[in-house]
Structures are given as C-alpha cells and as structure tokens.
C-alpha positions in Angstrom: 58.0 -10.3 53.5 59.9 -6.9 52.8 62.3 -6.3 50.8 65.8 -5.4 51.8 68.1 -2.6 50.2 70.5 -3.3 48.2 74.3 -2.3 49.2 76.7 -0.7 46.9 79.4 -2.8 46.6 83.1 -1.5 48.3 84.6 0.8 46.2 81.9 1.2 44.0 81.9 4.9 42.7 77.9 5.8 42.4 77.3 8.0 39.7 74.0 10.3 39.4 74.2 11.1 35.6 70.9 12.1 33.8 69.3 8.9 33.0 71.1 6.7 34.9 68.4 4.1 36.1 65.7 5.3 33.8 64.6 5.8 30.1 66.1 9.3 28.9 64.4 11.3 26.0 66.3 10.3 23.4 66.9 6.4 24.2 63.7 4.8 25.8 61.8 7.9 26.2 61.5 7.9 22.2 60.8 4.6 22.1 58.2 4.6 24.9 56.2 7.0 22.5 56.3 5.2 19.9 54.9 2.1 21.6 51.9 4.9 22.7 51.3 6.0 19.6 50.8 2.3 17.9 48.8 1.2 21.0 46.4 4.2 20.4 46.5 3.6 16.3 45.8 -0.1 17.4 43.0 0.9 19.5 40.9 2.9 16.7 41.4 -0.1 14.3 39.8 -2.3 16.7 36.9 0.7 17.4 36.8 0.9 13.2 36.7 -3.0 12.7 33.7 -3.3 15.8 31.8 -0.6 14.5 32.5 -2.0 10.8 31.3 -5.1 12.2 28.1 -3.6 13.4 27.0 -1.8 9.9 29.4 -3.2 7.3 29.5 -1.7 4.1 26.6 -2.1 2.0 24.2 -2.9 4.9 20.6 -2.4 4.1 18.7 1.0 4.6 15.3 1.6 5.2 13.2 4.8 4.7 10.6 5.3 7.2 8.1 7.7 7.0 4.9 8.8 9.0 1.6 9.7 7.8 -1.0 10.7 11.1 -3.9 12.9 9.9 -6.6 12.6 6.7 -5.7 11.5 3.5 -5.2 14.2 1.5 -3.5 15.8 -2.0 -0.2 17.3 0.1 0.0 13.7 1.6 0.1 12.1 -1.4 2.4 14.6 -3.0 4.9 13.7 0.1 4.4 9.8 -0.2 4.7 10.3 -4.3 8.3 11.9 -3.4 9.1 9.2 -0.1 8.5 6.5 -3.1 10.8 8.2 -5.2 13.5 9.0 -3.2 13.2 5.5 -1.5 13.9 4.2 -5.2 16.3 6.2 -6.5 18.5 6.0 -2.6 18.4 1.9 -3.4 16.8 1.5 -0.1 15.6 -1.9 1.5 11.9 -0.8 1.7 9.9 1.9 2.2 8.2 2.1 5.6 4.6 3.9 6.0 3.4 4.1 9.4 0.1 4.7 9.2 -3.1 6.6 11.4 -5.7 7.6 9.4 -9.8 8.2 9.7 -9.8 8.8 5.7 -10.3 11.1 3.4 -10.3 12.0 -0.3 -10.7 8.8 -3.1 -8.9 10.9 -5.6 -5.5 11.4 -3.0 -6.1 8.0 -2.3 -6.0 6.5 -5.6 -3.1 8.1 -6.2 -1.2 7.0 -3.4 -2.6 3.7 -4.5 -1.1 3.9 -7.5 2.6 4.6 -6.6 2.8 1.9 -4.1 1.5 -0.5 -6.5 3.6 0.7 -9.7 7.0 1.7 -6.7 10.0 0.0 -7.6 11.0 -0.7 -4.4 8.8 -2.7 -1.0 6.5 -0.9 0.2 5.5 -1.9 3.8 2.6 0.1 5.6 2.6 -0.6 8.9 -0.6 0.7 11.2 0.7 2.4 14.2 1.2 2.8 17.3 -0.9 0.8 19.6 -4.7 2.0 19.2 -4.5 3.8 15.0 -6.3 2.9 12.5 -6.8 3.0 9.0 -10.1 3.8 8.3 -11.7 4.1 4.8 -9.4 5.3 2.6 -6.8 4.2 4.9 -7.8 0.8 4.4 -7.5 0.0 0.6 -3.7 1.9 0.9 -3.0 -0.5 3.6 -4.0 -3.5 1.1 -2.2 -2.2 -1.6 1.4 -2.1 0.2 4.0 -5.4 -0.7 3.7 -5.6 3.2 0.4 -4.9 5.2 1.4 -5.0 8.8 -0.6 -4.0 11.8 0.5 -2.9 15.7 -1.4 -4.5 18.5 -4.5 -2.9 19.4 -5.0 -1.4 15.7 -8.2 -1.7 13.2 -8.8 -1.2 9.9 -11.9 -1.0 7.4 -14.9 1.0 7.3 -14.5 2.1 3.3 -17.8 3.1 2.6 -18.6 5.8 0.4 -20.8 8.5 1.8 -22.1 11.7 0.1 -22.1 15.2 1.3 -24.4 15.0 3.9 -22.8 12.0 4.7 -25.8 9.5 4.0 -25.6 6.4 1.4 -24.2 7.1 -2.1 -25.8 5.4 -5.3 -25.3 1.9 -6.2 -22.8 3.2 -9.0 -20.8 5.0 -6.6 -20.5 1.6 -3.6 -20.2 -1.1 -7.0 -17.0 1.5 -8.6 -15.2 1.5 -5.3 -15.6 -2.2 -4.1 -14.6 -3.8 -7.7 -11.7 -0.9 -7.0 -11.0 -2.7 -3.2 -11.7 -6.2 -5.0 -9.0 -5.9 -7.7 -6.4 -3.7 -5.1 -6.9 -6.8 -2.7 -5.9 -9.0 -5.9 -3.2 -7.7 -6.8 -1.5 -8.0 -3.8 -3.0 -11.6 -3.1 -5.4 -10.5 -0.1 -9.1 -11.5 0.8 -10.7 -9.9 -2.0 -14.2 -10.9 -0.2 -13.5 -9.1 3.0 -11.9 -5.9 1.2 -15.1 -6.0 -0.7 -16.9 -6.4 2.8 -15.2 -3.3 3.7 -16.8 -1.0 1.4 -20.2 -2.5 0.9 -21.1 -3.4 4.8 -18.2 -0.8 5.9 -16.6 -4.0 7.7 -13.8 -3.1 10.2 -11.6 -5.8 11.2 -8.9 -5.5 14.6 -5.8 -6.7 14.4 -6.3 -10.5 15.3 -8.9 -10.7 12.4 -7.5 -9.1 10.1 -4.2 -11.2 10.0 -6.3 -14.4 10.5 -8.6 -13.9 7.5 -5.2 -12.6 5.0 -5.7 -8.8 5.3 -2.5 -8.2 6.8 0.9 -10.3 6.6 2.1 -9.6 10.5 1.3 -7.9 13.1 4.0 -6.2 15.6 4.0 -4.4 18.2 7.2 -2.3 17.2 9.0 -1.0 14.1 12.2 -2.6 15.2 10.3 -6.1 16.0 8.4 -5.7 12.7 11.6 -5.0 10.5 13.0 -8.4 12.2 9.7 -10.0 11.3 9.5 -9.7 7.4 13.3 -9.7 7.4 13.7 -12.9 4.4 10.2 -12.5 3.2 9.9 -12.4 -0.8 7.8 -9.8 -2.6 7.6 -8.9 -6.4 8.3 -5.0 -6.9 7.6 -3.1 -10.1 5.6 -3.4 -13.2 7.3 -6.2 -14.5 6.8 -8.2 -11.1 10.0 -8.4 -10.1 11.2 -10.8 -6.8 13.1 -8.8 -3.8 13.8 -10.5 -0.9 13.5 -8.2 2.1 16.7 -8.2 4.0 15.6 -5.7 6.8 16.5 -7.0 10.4 19.3 -4.4 11.8 18.5 -2.3 8.7 19.5 1.3 9.6 16.6 3.7 9.7 15.9 6.7 7.8 13.4 9.1 8.8 11.6 11.0 6.1 9.1 13.3 7.1 6.9 16.4 6.0 9.4 19.5 5.7 7.7 22.8 7.1 5.9 24.1 4.4 4.0 20.7 3.8 3.3 20.7 7.1 1.6 23.8 6.9 -0.3 22.8 3.9 -1.3 19.8 5.7 -2.7 21.7 8.5 -4.1 24.0 6.5 -6.3 21.3 4.4 -9.2 20.8 7.3 -12.5 22.2 6.2 -13.0 23.8 9.8 -9.8 26.1 9.4 -11.5 26.8 5.7 -14.6 28.1 7.1 -13.2 30.0 10.0 -10.4 32.0 7.5 -13.5 32.7 5.1 -15.5 33.9 7.9 -12.8 36.2 9.2 -11.7 37.5 6.0 -15.6 38.0 5.2 -15.3 40.0 8.4 -12.4 41.8 7.8 -13.5 43.0 4.4 -17.0 44.4 6.2 -15.1 46.3 8.5 -12.7 47.8 6.3 -15.9 49.3 3.7 -17.0 50.1 6.9 -14.7 52.4 8.2 -12.3 53.0 4.4 -9.0 54.0 4.9 -7.8 52.5 7.5 -6.5 49.9 6.1 -5.8 47.0 9.1 -9.3 45.4 8.2 -8.3 44.5 4.4 -5.2 43.4 5.4 -6.5 40.8 7.9 -9.3 39.9 5.3 -7.6 39.7 2.3 -5.1 37.4 3.8 -7.7 34.8 5.5 -9.5 35.1 2.4 -6.2 33.9 0.5 -5.3 31.2 3.5 -8.8 30.0 2.5 -8.6 29.8 -1.2 -5.8 27.6 -0.2 -8.0 24.8 1.9 -10.3 25.2 -1.0 -8.3 24.2 -3.3 -7.2 21.0 -2.1 -10.4 20.3 0.1 -13.8 18.6 -1.7 -16.1 21.8 -2.2 -19.8 21.8 -2.8 -20.9 24.7 -5.3 -24.6 25.0 -3.3 -22.1 25.8 -0.3 -19.9 28.5 -2.4 -23.6 30.3 -3.3 -24.4 30.2 0.2 -21.4 31.9 1.3 -21.4 34.8 -1.5 -25.0 35.7 -0.8 -23.9 35.5 3.2 -21.3 38.4 2.3 -23.8 40.1 0.3 -26.4 40.8 2.8 -23.7 41.3 5.4 -22.5 44.4 3.1 -26.2 44.8 2.2 -26.7 45.7 6.4 -23.7 48.3 6.3 -25.4 50.4 3.3 -28.7 50.2 4.8 -29.0 49.8 8.4 -31.8 49.0 9.9 -32.9 46.7 13.0 -30.0 43.8 11.8 -32.6 41.9 9.4 -29.8 42.0 6.3 -27.6 41.0 9.0 -29.3 37.8 10.3 -30.3 36.4 7.0 -26.3 36.5 6.0 -26.3 34.7 9.5 -28.3 32.5 8.7 -27.4 31.6 5.2 -23.7 31.7 6.6 -24.5 28.6 8.7 -26.1 26.8 5.7 -23.1 27.6 3.8 -20.7 25.6 6.4 -22.8 22.9 6.1 -23.1 22.7 2.6 -19.6 23.8 1.8 -17.7 20.7 1.5 -18.6 17.0 1.1 -18.6 15.0 4.0 -15.2 12.7 3.7 -13.6 10.3 6.4 -11.5 12.8 8.2 -12.8 16.1 6.6 -16.4 17.3 8.5 -17.0 20.5 9.9 -17.8 20.8 13.0 -21.2 22.7 14.0 -19.0 23.5 17.2 -16.9 25.4 14.6 -20.1 26.7 12.5 -22.7 27.9 14.8 -20.4 30.4 17.3 -18.6 31.7 13.7 -21.3 32.1 12.3 -23.0 34.1 15.3 -20.5 36.3 16.1 -19.7 37.4 12.4 -23.3 38.4 12.1 -23.3 40.4 15.5 -20.6 42.0 14.5 -21.9 43.0 11.3 -24.5 44.6 13.1 -22.0 47.0 15.0 -20.8 47.7 11.9 -23.8 48.6 10.7 -24.5 51.1 13.2 -21.2 52.5 13.0 -21.5 53.3 9.8 -25.1 55.0 10.9 -23.3 56.9 13.1 -20.4 58.1 11.3 -23.1 59.4 8.7 -25.3 60.9 10.6 -22.1 63.1 12.1 -20.8 63.5 8.6 -24.0 65.1 7.8 -24.1 68.4 10.6 -20.4 69.0 8.4 -21.0 68.8 4.6 -24.2 69.6 2.6 -26.9 71.9 4.5 -25.5 71.9 7.6 -22.1 73.4 6.7 -23.6 76.9 6.2 -26.3 77.0 8.7 -25.4 79.4 11.6 -22.0 80.9 9.7 -21.8 84.7 9.2 -21.1 86.8 6.3 -21.0 90.0 4.8 -23.5 91.0 2.0 -21.7 92.2 -1.1 -24.3 93.8 -3.5 -22.7 94.6 -7.0 -24.8 96.9 -9.4 -27.2 95.2 -11.6 -26.8 92.0 -9.5 -28.5 90.0 -6.7 -26.9 89.8 -3.6 -23.8 87.7 -2.6 -22.1 86.3 0.0 -18.8 85.0 1.0 -18.7 81.3 2.1 -16.2 78.7 1.9 -14.3 79.8 -0.6 -16.9 81.0 -3.2 -19.6 83.1 -4.1 -22.9 82.6 -3.2 -26.1 83.9 -4.1 -28.4 85.5 -0.6 -31.6 86.2 0.1 -33.0 87.6 3.2 -35.6 85.8 5.1 -37.3 88.9 5.8 -36.4 92.7 4.2 -34.0 94.0 2.4 -29.8 93.2 2.2 -27.5 96.5 2.2 -24.2 95.9 0.9 -21.7 95.6 4.0 -24.3 94.2 6.2 -23.4 91.1 8.3 -25.6 88.5 8.3 -25.9 85.1 9.6 -27.3 81.9 7.6 -30.3 80.2 8.1 -31.1 77.9 5.9 -30.4 76.9 2.4 -33.2 77.0 -0.6 -31.3 75.1 -3.8 -27.9 77.1 -4.3 -29.5 80.2 -2.1 -28.5 81.2 1.5 -30.9 82.3 2.9 -29.6 85.1 5.7 -31.3 87.6 8.2 -29.4 90.0 10.1 -26.4 88.8 12.6 -25.6 90.8 15.9 -22.4 89.4 15.7 -18.9 91.4 15.1 -17.8 91.3 11.2 -14.3 90.4 12.2 -16.0 86.7 12.4 -17.1 86.3 8.8 -15.1 84.8 5.8 -13.3 87.6 3.5 -13.0 86.9 -0.1 -9.2 87.1 -1.6 -11.2 89.3 -5.0 -14.0 91.6 -4.3 -16.9 90.2 -6.7 -17.0 91.3 -10.4 
C-alpha cells in the first residue's frame, strides 16, 4: 500500500535549518562516528580471538626438513644442525622426509648417533610415494623415535659392498649386521629383519614393513602423519625421558639446506668429480702447450679445486689416484714428444681405469661408464691435438731462432788490423769467413750458413743499404 505523505498542520512554519530532520556533525554525527569505531574495534577483537582460537599461544610446532639424495657428510652436517635447531627452539618434533638410495657408512653412523642422542622426538618419514630408504637410509629410519612410510615406498637392502661393487669380507658384514641389530633394539623394532637387511640385502614394501614392526605408521601426506602420531609417547635423550607427541594441527616450520650446502651436496658426486678432474687436467695441458695465454690455466685450476672438494667428501681409492697421476704424466709426455699419439693413447687408457678405481662403489655414489668413457676419449683426442700444435709451433720458431735467424741476411764486412773478418748482425759482432775466396773490408755479403759461432758468407749482389749498421766501430 503506498504511503501517504504527511501534511503540515495549518499555521505551522517549516524551518529548513541545518541538521533539521538529520543528525548534524556536532550531535548525532559524532555519535555515529564513535559507533563505527566501536564496531570496527569489535570486529578486530573478534578476528583476533578467532585467530587465537585457530593457533593459540604456545601451540606445538614441528621442524621439517627433506633429504633427497645420497647420504654424504653434507647431509650429516645438515641433519645435525636440524636436530640442534629443534632442540633449541623447543619444537614438538623433528620430521625428516627421506628419499635416498644409500650413501657413506661414516655419514650414516654420524646421523644415527645424533638421532639416538636427540632431546627432541625425531620422526623419519620415507616419502613421497615411490621413494625409498635404501642401504644407509634404512638404518637411519630404524634409528628414529617414530619411523613412518608413505604408500608405495620401500626400505632395506643394506648389505655392504666393496669398491668394485662385489661382496665384502664376513668381518665387515658381521660388523654392519651387529650395528643394525643394535639400532633396531634401541628403538624396539624387529631386530631379525634389521639383520636380514644387512646379511641378505632384504628389502620390504611399506605393508610388510608395517606388519613386521620395522616401521610404526604409514601415512600418505605429512599432515596425515602428524595426525596419526599425535599422542604417541617416545623416550628421548640419553636419559630416555618420556615425551608425548602433540602434533595434530601443529604448525610446520621448514628447515632446508642453504645455498652453499646445496652446492656442496651437488658437488659430492663422483661423476662430477671425475669430470672436473679431466677438464682440469686438459686445461693445464693446453696451458703448457701455449704458455702465457692464461685461460687454460684458470679453467684447469678452477676445475681441479672443485674436484678436490668432491674428493674430500667421497670415498677415494689410492689406486685410482695413482692411475690419475700416471694419466696426467702421459698426457704431458705427449706434448714434449709428439709422435703418433702413443703417449696420449696410454693416458686415455689410464684415465679410463682411474675413473673405474678412483671411488669406492657406494650405493648412490657410483661412477657411470656413460660419463667415464666419453670423457676419457675426448681428453685423449684433445691431448693429441695439443701435441700437434706444440710441434708446429716449434717448427715455426726454428726458422726464427738459431741458424735460421741468420741465413739469408746481408751484412757489411769489417776487418780490423790483425783480426779476422767480422760482420754486425742482430745487434752483435760475429766472426765471418768466406764460403770461397777472400773477404774485403766494406764488402756487402750474404750469410749462407753457420759454423759454430762463425758465420759463413759469400758476396751479395744486394745493396748495402739493407745491411745492419753498428752503433760503434769494432775495436
């Protein structure tokens, strides 16, 4: 129903004063601004309360890091720092997401010792799907307070191998098996399976590992894992202090390798080390072939320094080092005695052998023949080319030095009283004798040969203007 406008009463006077019918700035306007401010503040308080309800003060936090690759001293240092950071920050747990084919025994033992002595619960999570905790990674997983695996992952195959990848002595196997049994027993896990991983190279999928009490839980994601292990009680520290995990809904703080450590981990690759050694040797060879250029020396020294870092963190075999030095010596011999490339061929073969023997075969740290063979061939071929360049340079210099420097030059004969004939060539006085006949003072001659320190000359039809004039007369 439409509204009917209200009519003013008769005799009433309409006053259109400021603020009439509305609230002016001095009255209702100020109250409206105050109400708006109060409503805004109330909204802020409500939002803050909601946020506090989602993440209350003192809520648990979990430190999370990832290991994806072989176990090296770089990884060991990183995980040691992660444990210290979790302990100092009073984190609820340290979660290590692991995917490794294995690695160095010394680095593995350092990591396990840090995990066993940690004053914060350590959770090793073999993830993502398709990942593995192979060889050294299996024992690292067993050493955690909580061992977890994602679906589609595997664990095991911890049998030690020798530098050629074959079987090792029973003494080494027994030591590794005893160590695996001790680690599993310390965490209350299946010791028989741990021993089988070492002695028989046994590997388990996630379902079997869970049923045989090798791992504690399986979870598809990190959030699911934190929900699954919430409320679990573990013993931490040397005093085995019981701690109950409160990880459900915990804030996750990522702690990854810094740039420098990532570079170090990348360089801890035997294939890169062999490549750097080969390129560095080739650079120094070309520096010897063309001294004074500098580019070959700079590149060679840089590559060798990078290779030395790789060698410092990798298991190096002394036989491989000796073969590498022999290879470099044979390549240098090709420069000083270039021929049909016999020295370069020998250097190529020894370089190939050094690649095979330089590093002990460790799971995750093997040298690939797809790298060693082509690199050795390229370095050998480049050395042959360098030898040819040196040989040509020597031939070209021979025409500019020694006897070739004087033959064909003209000079003027000067004969001091009672002395043999002399000519002034290349800034010095030389004794001269005629190829046939007598030499006359002031005659222009052409040098046709050198006999020891005596120049053999014959009369020249060329003008004397082209001869070299001494600054002073012969005494």
